[in-house]
KOLGU-98430 format. One record per residue (C-alpha): residue in three letters; residue number from 1; x, y, z. Coordinates in Angstrom, 3 decimals. Example, Ala and Ser with C-alpha at 12.3 -4.5 7.8 and 13.67 -1.06 7.14 Angstrom:
# KOLGU-98430
PT   rest    nr          u          v          w
PT    ala     1     12.300     -4.500      7.800
PT    ser     2     13.670     -1.060      7.140
END
This chain:
# KOLGU-98430
PT   rest    nr          u          v          w
PT    unk     1     10.862     15.851    -36.831
PT    unk     2     10.110     15.044    -33.188
PT    unk     3     13.812     14.603    -32.480
PT    unk     4     14.240     18.353    -32.943
PT    unk     5     11.262     19.534    -30.870
PT    unk     6     13.127     19.771    -27.568
PT    unk     7     13.732     23.508    -27.631
PT    unk     8     11.318     24.467    -24.822
PT    unk     9     12.627     27.157    -22.512
PT    unk    10     12.815     26.510    -18.792
PT    unk    11     13.362     28.769    -15.799
PT    unk    12     14.865     32.193    -16.438
PT    unk    13     17.558     31.602    -13.821
PT    unk    14     19.022     28.424    -12.368
PT    unk    15     21.756     28.950     -9.779
PT    unk    16     23.159     25.446    -10.321
PT    unk    17     23.564     26.002    -14.058
PT    unk    18     24.964     29.487    -13.541
PT    unk    19     27.633     28.157    -11.174
PT    unk    20     28.715     25.652    -13.822
PT    unk    21     28.784     28.386    -16.459
PT    unk    22     30.916     30.623    -14.273
PT    unk    23     33.541     27.867    -14.218
PT    unk    24     34.226     28.709    -17.863
PT    unk    25     34.440     32.422    -17.035
PT    unk    26     36.889     31.930    -14.173
PT    unk    27     40.029     31.851    -16.374
PT    unk    28     38.946     35.195    -17.849
PT    unk    29     37.847     36.986    -14.664
PT    unk    30     40.150     39.959    -15.345
PT    unk    31     38.341     40.489    -18.681
PT    unk    32     34.918     40.272    -17.022
PT    unk    33     35.919     42.586    -14.150
PT    unk    34     37.382     45.158    -16.544
PT    unk    35     34.218     45.071    -18.681
PT    unk    36     32.001     45.628    -15.627
PT    unk    37     34.154     48.537    -14.467
PT    unk    38     33.996     50.138    -17.909
PT    unk    39     30.216     49.729    -17.984
PT    unk    40     29.865     51.310    -14.545
PT    unk    41     32.087     54.159    -15.637
PT    unk    42     29.969     54.716    -18.752
PT    unk    43     26.827     54.628    -16.588
PT    unk    44     28.258     57.218    -14.224
PT    unk    45     29.175     59.507    -17.125
PT    unk    46     25.498     59.601    -18.124
PT    unk    47     24.941     61.793    -15.058
PT    unk    48     27.308     64.458    -16.326
PT    unk    49     24.938     65.850    -18.976
PT    unk    50     21.952     66.457    -16.634
PT    unk    51     24.226     67.940    -13.943
PT    unk    52     25.821     70.363    -16.425
PT    unk    53     22.408     71.297    -17.846
PT    unk    54     21.121     72.170    -14.364
PT    unk    55     24.199     74.306    -13.595
PT    unk    56     24.110     76.144    -16.935
PT    unk    57     20.378     76.937    -16.744
PT    unk    58     20.307     77.880    -13.036
PT    unk    59     23.720     79.521    -12.600
PT    unk    60     25.640     80.356    -15.760
PT    unk    61     22.835     81.798    -17.906
PT    unk    62     21.302     84.060    -15.191
PT    unk    63     24.822     85.353    -14.462
PT    unk    64     25.600     85.810    -18.169
PT    unk    65     28.702     83.652    -17.621
PT    unk    66     29.462     82.789    -21.253
PT    unk    67     32.902     81.455    -20.363
PT    unk    68     31.274     79.091    -17.874
PT    unk    69     28.839     77.936    -20.575
PT    unk    70     31.744     77.219    -22.904
PT    unk    71     33.575     75.286    -20.170
PT    unk    72     30.413     73.280    -19.475
PT    unk    73     29.982     72.523    -23.179
PT    unk    74     33.624     71.438    -23.435
PT    unk    75     33.259     69.267    -20.342
PT    unk    76     30.115     67.699    -21.831
PT    unk    77     31.992     66.876    -25.060
PT    unk    78     34.823     65.334    -23.017
PT    unk    79     32.268     63.255    -21.091
PT    unk    80     30.679     62.061    -24.347
PT    unk    81     34.079     61.090    -25.787
PT    unk    82     34.991     59.299    -22.556
PT    unk    83     31.624     57.494    -22.559
PT    unk    84     32.217     56.437    -26.166
PT    unk    85     35.676     55.112    -25.278
PT    unk    86     34.328     53.189    -22.278
PT    unk    87     31.480     51.713    -24.341
PT    unk    88     33.931     50.696    -27.054
PT    unk    89     36.255     49.091    -24.516
PT    unk    90     33.531     47.130    -22.755
PT    unk    91     32.134     45.946    -26.107
PT    unk    92     35.539     44.608    -27.129
PT    unk    93     36.162     43.008    -23.737
PT    unk    94     32.758     41.317    -23.501
PT    unk    95     33.116     40.048    -27.083
PT    unk    96     36.518     38.584    -26.198
PT    unk    97     35.047     37.034    -23.071
PT    unk    98     32.143     35.450    -24.955
PT    unk    99     34.298     34.162    -27.810
PT    unk   100     36.875     32.602    -25.492
PT    unk   101     34.200     30.929    -23.390
PT    unk   102     32.604     29.601    -26.600
PT    unk   103     35.958     28.275    -27.805
PT    unk   104     36.627     26.441    -24.541
PT    unk   105     33.106     25.047    -24.336
PT    unk   106     33.078     23.841    -27.943
PT    unk   107     36.488     22.206    -27.499
PT    unk   108     35.231     20.388    -24.411
PT    unk   109     31.991     19.327    -26.125
PT    unk   110     33.763     18.013    -29.225
PT    unk   111     36.287     16.100    -27.135
PT    unk   112     33.441     14.611    -25.083
PT    unk   113     31.480     13.656    -28.199
PT    unk   114     34.474     11.678    -29.436
PT    unk   115     34.543      9.705    -26.185
PT    unk   116     30.851      8.771    -26.204
PT    unk   117     29.903      5.193    -27.113
PT    unk   118     28.604      4.506    -30.613
PT    unk   119     25.233      3.505    -29.123
PT    unk   120     24.689      7.143    -28.129
PT    unk   121     24.926      8.262    -31.751
PT    unk   122     22.560      5.479    -32.803
PT    unk   123     19.747      7.005    -30.721
PT    unk   124     20.606     10.708    -31.051
PT    unk   125     19.953     12.666    -34.284
PT    unk   126     23.074     14.242    -35.741
PT    unk   127     21.190     17.505    -36.304
PT    unk   128     20.512     17.791    -32.583
PT    unk   129     24.199     17.350    -31.712
PT    unk   130     25.203     19.957    -34.302
PT    unk   131     22.669     22.342    -32.737
PT    unk   132     24.234     21.760    -29.310
PT    unk   133     27.730     22.648    -30.492
PT    unk   134     26.639     25.633    -32.605
PT    unk   135     23.338     27.348    -31.752
PT    unk   136     23.247     26.467    -28.047
PT    unk   137     26.829     27.609    -27.505
PT    unk   138     26.019     30.803    -29.431
PT    unk   139     23.172     31.459    -26.967
PT    unk   140     25.749     31.374    -24.163
PT    unk   141     27.908     33.801    -26.121
PT    unk   142     24.981     36.245    -26.100
PT    unk   143     24.648     35.714    -22.357
PT    unk   144     28.209     36.918    -21.733
PT    unk   145     28.380     39.612    -24.424
PT    unk   146     24.881     41.109    -24.161
PT    unk   147     23.404     39.543    -21.054
PT    unk   148     25.132     39.270    -17.701
PT    unk   149     27.835     41.923    -18.034
PT    unk   150     25.619     44.416    -19.887
PT    unk   151     22.802     43.680    -17.419
PT    unk   152     25.064     44.574    -14.513
PT    unk   153     25.892     47.825    -16.266
PT    unk   154     22.191     48.576    -16.780
PT    unk   155     21.474     47.901    -13.105
PT    unk   156     24.294     50.210    -12.037
PT    unk   157     23.025     52.929    -14.391
PT    unk   158     19.492     52.595    -13.040
PT    unk   159     20.744     52.824     -9.474
PT    unk   160     22.985     55.817    -10.167
PT    unk   161     20.235     57.754    -11.990
PT    unk   162     17.651     56.931     -9.308
PT    unk   163     20.002     58.104     -6.541
PT    unk   164     20.719     61.363     -8.380
PT    unk   165     16.991     61.966     -8.956
PT    unk   166     16.208     61.523     -5.262
PT    unk   167     19.164     63.696     -4.232
PT    unk   168     18.110     66.519     -6.558
PT    unk   169     14.379     66.430     -5.729
PT    unk   170     12.623     63.417     -4.196
PT    unk   171      9.117     64.722     -5.055
PT    unk   172      9.866     64.910     -8.774
PT    unk   173     11.552     61.483     -8.513
PT    unk   174      8.354     59.908     -7.186
PT    unk   175      6.308     61.537     -9.956
PT    unk   176      8.762     60.277    -12.573
PT    unk   177      8.486     56.722    -11.252
PT    unk   178      4.701     56.686    -11.642
PT    unk   179      5.057     55.096    -15.101
PT    unk   180      7.255     52.255    -13.866
PT    unk   181      4.353     49.826    -13.108
PT    unk   182      3.144     50.229    -16.696
PT    unk   183      6.635     49.557    -18.018
PT    unk   184      6.921     46.459    -15.834
PT    unk   185      3.568     45.117    -17.059
PT    unk   186      4.531     45.749    -20.698
PT    unk   187      7.899     44.123    -20.101
PT    unk   188      6.275     41.054    -18.587
PT    unk   189      3.983     40.692    -21.585
PT    unk   190      6.946     41.197    -23.923
PT    unk   191      8.991     38.522    -22.141
PT    unk   192      6.232     35.938    -22.428
PT    unk   193      5.530     36.732    -26.085
PT    unk   194      9.147     36.715    -27.204
PT    unk   195      9.849     33.589    -25.170
PT    unk   196      7.212     31.678    -27.128
PT    unk   197      8.346     33.180    -30.433
PT    unk   198     12.021     32.353    -29.787
PT    unk   199     11.131     28.777    -28.890
PT    unk   200      9.127     28.396    -32.110
PT    unk   201     11.918     29.959    -34.193
PT    unk   202     14.545     27.578    -32.799
PT    unk   203     12.327     24.515    -33.198
PT    unk   204     11.339     25.356    -36.760
PT    unk   205     14.899     26.228    -37.709
PT    unk   206     15.977     22.811    -36.412
PT    unk   207     13.284     21.231    -38.596
PT    unk   208     14.557     23.105    -41.655
PT    unk   209     18.149     22.030    -40.925
PT    unk   210     17.124     18.398    -40.486
PT    unk   211     15.066     18.446    -43.696
PT    unk   212     17.907     20.023    -45.690
PT    unk   213     20.510     17.626    -44.326
PT    unk   214     18.448     14.569    -45.228
PT    unk   215     17.325     15.757    -48.687
PT    unk   216     20.739     17.032    -49.739
PT    unk   217     22.351     13.760    -48.646
PT    unk   218     19.705     11.820    -50.549
PT    unk   219     19.527     14.087    -53.597
PT    unk   220     20.133     11.185    -55.989
PT    unk   221     17.079      9.380    -54.620
PT    unk   222     14.980     12.564    -54.803
PT    unk   223     15.889     13.096    -58.434
PT    unk   224     15.718      9.421    -59.394
PT    unk   225     12.121      9.138    -58.152
PT    unk   226     10.999     12.551    -59.417
PT    unk   227     10.333     13.920    -55.936
PT    unk   228     11.556     17.471    -56.640
PT    unk   229      8.104     19.097    -56.678
PT    unk   230      6.818     17.258    -53.593
PT    unk   231      9.987     17.977    -51.586
PT    unk   232      9.891     21.629    -52.645
PT    unk   233      6.331     21.883    -51.316
PT    unk   234      7.318     20.289    -48.027
PT    unk   235     10.263     22.660    -47.682
PT    unk   236      8.000     25.606    -48.487
PT    unk   237      5.674     24.586    -45.646
PT    unk   238      8.598     24.393    -43.200
PT    unk   239      9.950     27.705    -44.441
PT    unk   240      6.559     29.416    -44.034
PT    unk   241      6.265     28.113    -40.476
PT    unk   242      9.699     29.563    -39.731
PT    unk   243      8.622     32.885    -41.269
PT    unk   244      5.450     32.940    -39.140
PT    unk   245      7.490     32.429    -35.979
PT    unk   246      9.774     35.331    -36.926
PT    unk   247      6.780     37.554    -37.684
PT    unk   248      5.390     36.788    -34.216
PT    unk   249      8.629     37.977    -32.612
PT    unk   250      8.699     41.064    -34.823
PT    unk   251      5.121     41.891    -33.761
PT    unk   252      6.126     41.687    -30.096
PT    unk   253      9.072     44.049    -30.654
PT    unk   254      6.954     46.387    -32.794
PT    unk   255      4.425     46.744    -29.961
PT    unk   256      6.743     46.764    -26.956
PT    unk   257      9.130     49.558    -27.866
PT    unk   258      6.398     52.053    -28.841
PT    unk   259      4.537     51.197    -25.604
PT    unk   260      7.645     51.916    -23.533
PT    unk   261      8.228     55.115    -25.493
PT    unk   262      4.624     56.144    -24.827
PT    unk   263      4.989     55.449    -21.107
PT    unk   264      8.238     57.408    -21.057
PT    unk   265      6.465     60.345    -22.688
PT    unk   266      3.667     60.081    -20.117
PT    unk   267      6.274     60.182    -17.334
PT    unk   268      7.787     63.317    -18.893
PT    unk   269      4.361     64.918    -19.148
PT    unk   270      3.584     64.135    -15.508
PT    unk   271      6.942     65.579    -14.536
PT    unk   272      6.261     68.839    -16.379
PT    unk   273      2.765     69.147    -14.876
PT    unk   274      4.031     68.463    -11.354
PT    unk   275      6.944     70.896    -11.720
PT    unk   276      5.007     73.796    -13.288
PT    unk   277      3.332     75.072    -10.102
PT    unk   278      6.496     74.713     -8.050
PT    unk   279      8.532     76.602    -10.652
PT    unk   280      5.891     79.305    -10.727
PT    unk   281      5.999     79.532     -6.934
PT    unk   282      9.773     79.755     -6.941
PT    unk   283     10.188     76.444     -5.065
PT    unk   284     11.886     74.758     -8.002
PT    unk   285     14.367     75.958    -10.585
PT    unk   286     14.027     75.552    -14.325
PT    unk   287     17.481     73.910    -14.436
PT    unk   288     16.319     71.206    -12.071
PT    unk   289     13.334     70.460    -14.296
PT    unk   290     15.562     70.358    -17.391
PT    unk   291     17.939     67.966    -15.626
PT    unk   292     15.036     65.768    -14.587
PT    unk   293     13.734     65.566    -18.159
PT    unk   294     17.093     64.164    -19.244
PT    unk   295     17.348     61.812    -16.260
PT    unk   296     13.880     60.345    -16.816
PT    unk   297     14.604     59.515    -20.458
PT    unk   298     17.931     57.952    -19.515
PT    unk   299     16.300     56.033    -16.663
PT    unk   300     13.767     54.206    -18.853
PT    unk   301     16.327     53.162    -21.473
PT    unk   302     18.196     50.585    -19.303
PT    unk   303     14.832     49.508    -17.829
PT    unk   304     13.721     48.698    -21.366
PT    unk   305     17.026     46.943    -22.135
PT    unk   306     16.677     44.700    -19.090
PT    unk   307     13.605     43.058    -20.641
PT    unk   308     15.734     41.894    -23.562
PT    unk   309     18.438     40.769    -21.133
PT    unk   310     15.806     38.626    -19.407
PT    unk   311     15.045     36.811    -22.650
PT    unk   312     18.748     36.318    -23.333
PT    unk   313     19.188     34.911    -19.824
PT    unk   314     16.248     32.538    -20.260
PT    unk   315     17.466     31.244    -23.623
PT    unk   316     20.978     30.816    -22.191
PT    unk   317     19.680     28.816    -19.227
PT    unk   318     17.784     26.480    -21.577
PT    unk   319     20.850     26.141    -23.835
PT    unk   320     23.169     25.474    -20.893
PT    unk   321     20.815     22.799    -19.565
PT    unk   322     20.976     20.984    -22.905
PT    unk   323     24.745     21.469    -23.164
PT    unk   324     25.434     20.123    -19.672
PT    unk   325     23.061     17.226    -20.295
PT    unk   326     25.331     16.288    -23.195
PT    unk   327     28.522     16.817    -21.184
PT    unk   328     27.105     14.719    -18.324
PT    unk   329     26.424     11.762    -20.626
PT    unk   330     28.746      9.031    -19.322
PT    unk   331     31.642      7.964    -21.507
PT    unk   332     32.540      4.972    -19.333
PT    unk   333     33.412      2.792    -22.315
PT    unk   334     36.617      4.775    -22.726
PT    unk   335     37.950      3.852    -19.312
PT    unk   336     39.088      0.429    -18.116
PT    unk   337     36.318     -1.446    -16.335
PT    unk   338     38.209     -1.835    -13.059
PT    unk   339     39.202      1.129    -10.901
PT    unk   340     41.758     -1.041     -9.078
PT    unk   341     45.436     -1.091     -9.974
PT    unk   342     45.916     -2.977    -13.279
PT    unk   343     47.616     -6.349    -13.311
PT    unk   344     51.228     -6.486    -14.576
PT    unk   345     49.988     -7.895    -17.891
PT    unk   346     47.421     -5.129    -18.361
PT    unk   347     49.965     -2.505    -17.317
PT    unk   348     52.494     -3.784    -19.843
PT    unk   349     49.873     -3.715    -22.594
PT    unk   350     48.906     -0.130    -21.713
PT    unk   351     52.598      0.811    -21.962
PT    unk   352     52.771     -0.726    -25.439
PT    unk   353     54.931     -3.708    -24.470
PT    unk   354     52.793     -5.863    -26.764
PT    unk   355     54.291     -4.248    -29.886
PT    unk   356     55.355     -6.828    -32.461
PT    unk   357     53.727     -9.764    -30.666
PT    unk   358     50.898    -11.862    -32.029
PT    unk   359     47.519    -11.642    -30.335
PT    unk   360     44.914    -14.285    -29.596
PT    unk   361     41.279    -13.162    -29.517
PT    unk   362     38.600    -15.286    -27.839
PT    unk   363     34.829    -14.931    -27.587
PT    unk   364     33.641    -16.846    -24.525
PT    unk   365     29.862    -17.490    -24.422
PT    unk   366     29.023    -13.972    -25.673
PT    unk   367     25.372    -12.867    -25.674
PT    unk   368     24.299     -9.461    -26.923
PT    unk   369     21.177     -7.504    -27.834
PT    unk   370     20.619     -3.901    -28.892
PT    unk   371     18.335     -1.554    -27.003
PT    unk   372     17.365     -1.286    -23.347
PT    unk   373     17.224     -4.297    -21.008
PT    unk   374     13.889     -6.106    -21.068
PT    unk   375     12.353     -9.285    -19.751
PT    unk   376     12.446    -10.848    -23.228
PT    unk   377     15.324     -9.266    -25.197
PT    unk   378     15.828     -9.997    -28.870
PT    unk   379     19.292    -11.514    -28.767
PT    unk   380     21.485    -10.692    -31.759
PT    unk   381     24.263    -13.020    -30.563
PT    unk   382     23.591    -16.175    -28.541
PT    unk   383     26.432    -17.932    -26.787
PT    unk   384     29.072    -17.213    -29.430
PT    unk   385     32.394    -18.992    -28.829
PT    unk   386     35.507    -18.982    -30.989
PT    unk   387     39.238    -18.258    -30.858
PT    unk   388     41.368    -16.451    -33.446
PT    unk   389     45.121    -16.994    -33.151
PT    unk   390     48.208    -15.275    -34.618
PT    unk   391     48.927    -15.980    -38.264
PT    unk   392     45.384    -17.298    -38.606
PT    unk   393     42.284    -16.035    -40.406
PT    unk   394     38.850    -16.578    -38.916
PT    unk   395     36.100    -15.885    -41.446
PT    unk   396     32.506    -15.204    -40.404
PT    unk   397     29.691    -15.797    -42.885
PT    unk   398     25.912    -15.938    -42.736
PT    unk   399     22.741    -14.352    -44.000
PT    unk   400     21.945    -10.662    -43.507
PT    unk   401     21.089     -9.978    -39.877
PT    unk   402     22.832    -13.084    -38.554
PT    unk   403     25.081    -10.959    -36.278
PT    unk   404     28.328    -10.839    -38.250
PT    unk   405     29.003     -7.095    -37.954
PT    unk   406     27.905     -7.167    -34.301
PT    unk   407     30.924     -9.335    -33.525
PT    unk   408     33.192     -6.606    -34.906
PT    unk   409     31.293     -3.916    -32.998
PT    unk   410     31.781     -5.796    -29.729
PT    unk   411     35.450     -6.427    -30.378
PT    unk   412     35.976     -2.705    -31.050
PT    unk   413     33.978     -1.953    -27.869
PT    unk   414     31.445      0.124    -29.730
PT    unk   415     29.027     -1.889    -27.586
PT    unk   416     29.353     -4.153    -24.537
PT    unk   417     28.069     -7.746    -24.329
PT    unk   418     25.355     -8.434    -21.765
PT    unk   419     26.784    -11.895    -21.014
PT    unk   420     30.090    -13.614    -21.504
PT    unk   421     33.419    -11.964    -22.195
PT    unk   422     35.895    -11.201    -24.951
PT    unk   423     39.564    -11.686    -24.165
PT    unk   424     42.821    -10.862    -25.851
PT    unk   425     46.180    -12.507    -25.122
PT    unk   426     49.678    -11.457    -26.159
PT    unk   427     52.130    -14.257    -26.806
PT    unk   428     52.077    -16.707    -23.900
PT    unk   429     50.638    -14.187    -21.419
PT    unk   430     47.340    -14.781    -19.651
PT    unk   431     44.207    -13.576    -21.482
PT    unk   432     42.907    -10.101    -20.634
PT    unk   433     39.259     -9.118    -20.691
PT    unk   434     39.097     -6.263    -23.206
PT    unk   435     36.974     -4.309    -20.711
PT    unk   436     40.077     -4.100    -18.489
PT    unk   437     41.938     -2.200    -21.216
PT    unk   438     41.426      1.421    -22.117
PT    unk   439     39.643      1.830    -25.421
PT    unk   440     42.533      3.829    -26.880
PT    unk   441     44.913      0.931    -26.188
PT    unk   442     42.508     -1.691    -27.516
PT    unk   443     41.794      0.171    -30.732
PT    unk   444     45.469      0.931    -31.312
PT    unk   445     45.884     -2.831    -31.805
PT    unk   446     43.322     -3.020    -34.568
PT    unk   447     43.373     -2.287    -38.276
PT    unk   448     39.686     -1.922    -39.144
PT    unk   449     38.406     -1.898    -42.730
PT    unk   450     34.681     -1.247    -42.879
PT    unk   451     32.131     -2.140    -45.511
PT    unk   452     30.927      1.478    -45.605
PT    unk   453     34.200      3.287    -46.239
PT    unk   454     34.400      6.737    -44.686
PT    unk   455     37.015      9.140    -45.998
PT    unk   456     37.336     12.637    -44.600
PT    unk   457     37.441     15.795    -46.671
PT    unk   458     41.179     16.354    -46.969
PT    unk   459     44.172     15.139    -48.929
PT    unk   460     44.940     11.506    -49.674
PT    unk   461     47.973     11.370    -47.392
PT    unk   462     46.076     12.520    -44.277
PT    unk   463     43.390      9.883    -44.893
PT    unk   464     45.959      7.082    -45.214
PT    unk   465     47.908      8.082    -42.089
PT    unk   466     44.683      8.513    -40.097
PT    unk   467     45.573      6.117    -37.264
PT    unk   468     49.354      6.406    -37.321
PT    unk   469     52.154      8.933    -37.508
PT    unk   470     54.101      8.033    -40.642
PT    unk   471     55.925     10.052    -43.272
PT    unk   472     55.034     10.337    -46.945
PT    unk   473     57.404      7.509    -47.893
PT    unk   474     55.567      5.118    -45.562
PT    unk   475     52.249      6.339    -46.985
PT    unk   476     53.461      5.599    -50.521
PT    unk   477     54.652      2.152    -49.426
PT    unk   478     51.248      1.408    -47.868
PT    unk   479     49.497      2.516    -51.048
PT    unk   480     51.785      0.409    -53.209
PT    unk   481     51.280     -2.685    -51.055
PT    unk   482     47.562     -2.749    -51.873
PT    unk   483     47.874     -1.549    -55.452
PT    unk   484     46.422      1.881    -54.691
PT    unk   485     49.527      3.709    -55.908
PT    unk   486     48.283      3.553    -59.498
PT    unk   487     45.005      5.148    -58.387
PT    unk   488     46.802      7.990    -56.596
PT    unk   489     49.191      8.529    -59.507
PT    unk   490     46.205      9.383    -61.718
PT    unk   491     44.905     12.011    -59.296
PT    unk   492     45.980     15.651    -59.789
PT    unk   493     48.523     16.371    -57.081
PT    unk   494     48.989     12.742    -56.043
PT    unk   495     49.104     12.479    -52.234
PT    unk   496     48.070     16.136    -51.970
PT    unk   497     44.851     15.570    -53.949
PT    unk   498     41.902     16.947    -51.963
PT    unk   499     39.120     14.392    -51.592
PT    unk   500     35.492     15.519    -51.496
PT    unk   501     33.143     14.971    -48.568
PT    unk   502     33.164     11.238    -47.663
PT    unk   503     35.590     10.746    -50.573
PT    unk   504     32.892     11.241    -53.212
PT    unk   505     35.409     12.559    -55.752
PT    unk   506     36.723      9.000    -56.323
PT    unk   507     34.943      5.715    -56.974
PT    unk   508     33.749      3.301    -54.280
PT    unk   509     36.383      0.754    -55.265
PT    unk   510     39.141      3.366    -55.061
PT    unk   511     37.895      4.381    -51.620
PT    unk   512     38.216      0.785    -50.446
PT    unk   513     41.769      0.609    -51.759
PT    unk   514     42.633      3.696    -49.710
PT    unk   515     40.991      2.098    -46.677
PT    unk   516     43.232     -0.954    -47.073
PT    unk   517     46.267      1.307    -47.362
PT    unk   518     45.143      3.021    -44.142
PT    unk   519     45.096     -0.363    -42.364
PT    unk   520     48.546     -1.246    -43.748
PT    unk   521     49.999      2.079    -42.553
PT    unk   522     48.725      1.423    -39.009
PT    unk   523     50.718     -1.862    -38.823
PT    unk   524     48.118     -3.483    -36.528
PT    unk   525     48.338     -6.655    -34.456
PT    unk   526     44.736     -7.543    -35.306
PT    unk   527     42.965     -7.099    -38.647
PT    unk   528     39.188     -6.684    -38.780
PT    unk   529     37.775     -6.875    -42.294
PT    unk   530     34.047     -6.170    -42.506
PT    unk   531     32.928     -6.980    -46.073
PT    unk   532     36.187     -5.351    -47.079
PT    unk   533     36.163     -6.260    -50.772
PT    unk   534     32.445     -5.951    -51.458
PT    unk   535     32.777     -2.948    -53.781
PT    unk   536     35.962     -3.672    -55.727
PT    unk   537     36.193     -5.373    -59.086
PT    unk   538     37.781     -8.769    -59.586
PT    unk   539     41.130     -7.351    -60.719
PT    unk   540     41.388     -5.003    -57.698
PT    unk   541     40.275     -7.813    -55.408
PT    unk   542     43.086    -10.005    -56.664
PT    unk   543     45.609     -7.224    -55.939
PT    unk   544     44.165     -6.742    -52.460
PT    unk   545     44.207    -10.458    -51.698
PT    unk   546     47.919    -10.604    -52.550
PT    unk   547     48.611     -7.598    -50.332
PT    unk   548     46.547     -9.060    -47.518
PT    unk   549     48.492    -12.304    -47.664
PT    unk   550     51.599    -10.322    -46.740
PT    unk   551     49.791     -8.129    -44.202
PT    unk   552     48.187    -11.103    -42.404
PT    unk   553     51.504    -12.885    -41.840
PT    unk   554     52.112    -13.058    -38.072
PT    unk   555     48.874    -11.234    -37.353
PT    unk   556     45.389    -12.279    -36.316
PT    unk   557     42.648    -11.680    -38.873
PT    unk   558     38.884    -11.755    -38.441
PT    unk   559     37.092    -11.336    -41.767
PT    unk   560     33.385    -10.931    -42.457
PT    unk   561     32.511    -11.821    -46.025
PT    unk   562     29.534    -12.101    -48.322
PT    unk   563     31.740    -13.310    -51.165
PT    unk   564     32.564    -16.781    -49.948
PT    unk   565     35.167    -17.190    -52.682
PT    unk   566     37.367    -14.656    -50.829
PT    unk   567     37.680    -16.728    -47.650
PT    unk   568     38.207    -20.272    -48.981
PT    unk   569     41.759    -20.204    -47.574
PT    unk   570     40.714    -19.226    -44.027
PT    unk   571     41.940    -21.526    -41.245
PT    unk   572     38.520    -21.377    -39.613
PT    unk   573     35.127    -20.417    -41.024
PT    unk   574     32.213    -19.683    -38.676
PT    unk   575     28.677    -19.875    -40.040
PT    unk   576     26.261    -17.652    -38.111
PT    unk   577     22.525    -18.293    -38.209
PT    unk   578     20.171    -16.151    -36.086
PT    unk   579     23.046    -15.140    -33.796
PT    unk   580     24.421    -18.643    -33.204
PT    unk   581     27.484    -20.393    -34.605
PT    unk   582     25.818    -23.357    -36.300
PT    unk   583     28.848    -24.585    -38.256
PT    unk   584     32.613    -24.171    -38.069
PT    unk   585     35.585    -25.609    -39.926
PT    unk   586     37.668    -25.114    -43.059
PT    unk   587     36.159    -24.539    -46.472
PT    unk   588     36.636    -28.176    -47.476
PT    unk   589     35.233    -29.491    -44.186
PT    unk   590     32.120    -27.340    -44.423
PT    unk   591     31.465    -28.320    -48.034
PT    unk   592     31.772    -31.983    -47.101
PT    unk   593     29.249    -31.470    -44.304
PT    unk   594     26.671    -30.356    -46.897
PT    unk   595     24.995    -27.983    -44.481
PT    unk   596     24.142    -24.289    -44.510
PT    unk   597     27.613    -23.202    -45.697
PT    unk   598     27.504    -25.618    -48.622
PT    unk   599     24.120    -24.244    -49.726
PT    unk   600     25.335    -20.646    -49.442
PT    unk   601     28.487    -21.429    -51.395
PT    unk   602     26.706    -23.202    -54.242
PT    unk   603     24.150    -20.408    -54.506
PT    unk   604     26.974    -17.871    -54.909
PT    unk   605     29.030    -19.822    -57.420
PT    unk   606     25.938    -20.473    -59.520
PT    unk   607     25.580    -24.246    -59.060
PT    unk   608     22.601    -25.791    -60.808
PT    unk   609     21.724    -28.050    -57.923
PT    unk   610     18.469    -26.997    -56.241
PT    unk   611     19.093    -25.241    -52.987
PT    unk   612     16.864    -24.985    -49.980
PT    unk   613     15.750    -21.486    -49.035
PT    unk   614     17.932    -19.848    -46.435
PT    unk   615     15.929    -18.154    -43.637
END
């Protein structure tokens, strides 16, 4: 769970982070300004009640001016209605502001996530990224809806009430403020307590989310091994820890608000005691005291609210730091390597002038290892060299962990080689280092069929046309070319059939057929097949092989295979062993050599000849 324990809160205010946040508010400054004005207006209207009370008690009642009392009451009702309208307006405006900022920020984060290299997702838990886009952005929504704008309104209200108190009677104002140090001390304690509780709540909620995601995804394993009781106990422990964190925050709130109420009552009592002698001596009117009683209660309310605003601000600063850390993660793999003007060949490729031409792919002394640089890296690929030409199939075979899939990952630029280069040439043009092409251009050349087929929740048609813009007729043609049309015809709704998450509503073999149809619909210049027929039956494989024979014509194909019987017709077969190409040639040539390939082939076809262990 350590990957989810990064929820510690930092400084309550960071000017650098706030400046970046305000960039998202800038397009909606009119909304923010209007909300602040409405809040200030509502704060000013809070002075109407005490002022009318003072006038009624000191002037209208002694003069028996009942009409004046009625006018004052009517004016007070009008002020209350106006205050309600202003509060309603500012609530709507701040909600709009927060929601629009959240929308823009989430759009930017999702777009950035799609540009990040695959290596970033290898080392970052998915649950943490989901938390960034959901919970952390929600914390910023609270900052704009209940934090900054509302805090400015509270500050204005405090200032306006304090000014009125000093204008009416500065002595009573000083007495009323005697309880402020106690409120500040209680607020400081409350901030520290709730800060810790909020941090624990967020951390433990992240642990619950991570646990649920993993166990629900692996529910078949849980049930197959009878782990229901043990997993329920582990979830109960996580759930209790989350409950304890919530109870800690509830305790802080349950203590803080009564303490502030007590201090407010003490301030009122001090005010009455201080005013009694002066009223008796005729130096102070009863109306002034009545007005002060209302002002004091209204003064401590925004002071109490500001403590909660502080916690919102602190949580928002921590969330924004994590959000901007994500947004600042470089996505350099999606830009061409050189910042100089592209060569004419590169420029023509970026414009799509390569369309319809064959491509030649070359690996030139490629070395690669996963992880951070070190003095003694564990190389996954060591000096790999080969060339795949148009209308030619290069098959890559070898034991598990030999580096077969890494070759595909490098060609797709999911990772970058530490040494050597990978080039691509169109027709008779000079080879281009793939790092000099934008990733979008490079990947638009490729039809990629993975071993682990991923289908999105949606209809069949949208999954087939994933990488291309084609109509339903072209989708049907692609399905028919790989024999998947008979699968779709059995589904309710045909092309409109809604697939489950990851395509779980159809079989693994049917998913692979749809993946082949997706590659056909893209009409690629280069085919990458990573264990593409590992999950289909022999009959489906035969259909796919016939379709691939048509699809491969004029194109370059690189195929990774465990079933050696599927690549016997390849023009070139590379045998990888511990990251090195130890053998290469046609099927017949490699069998005649009686080396590693021959042993692998005989093991798969069930030959009785003793075979040496493959390491």
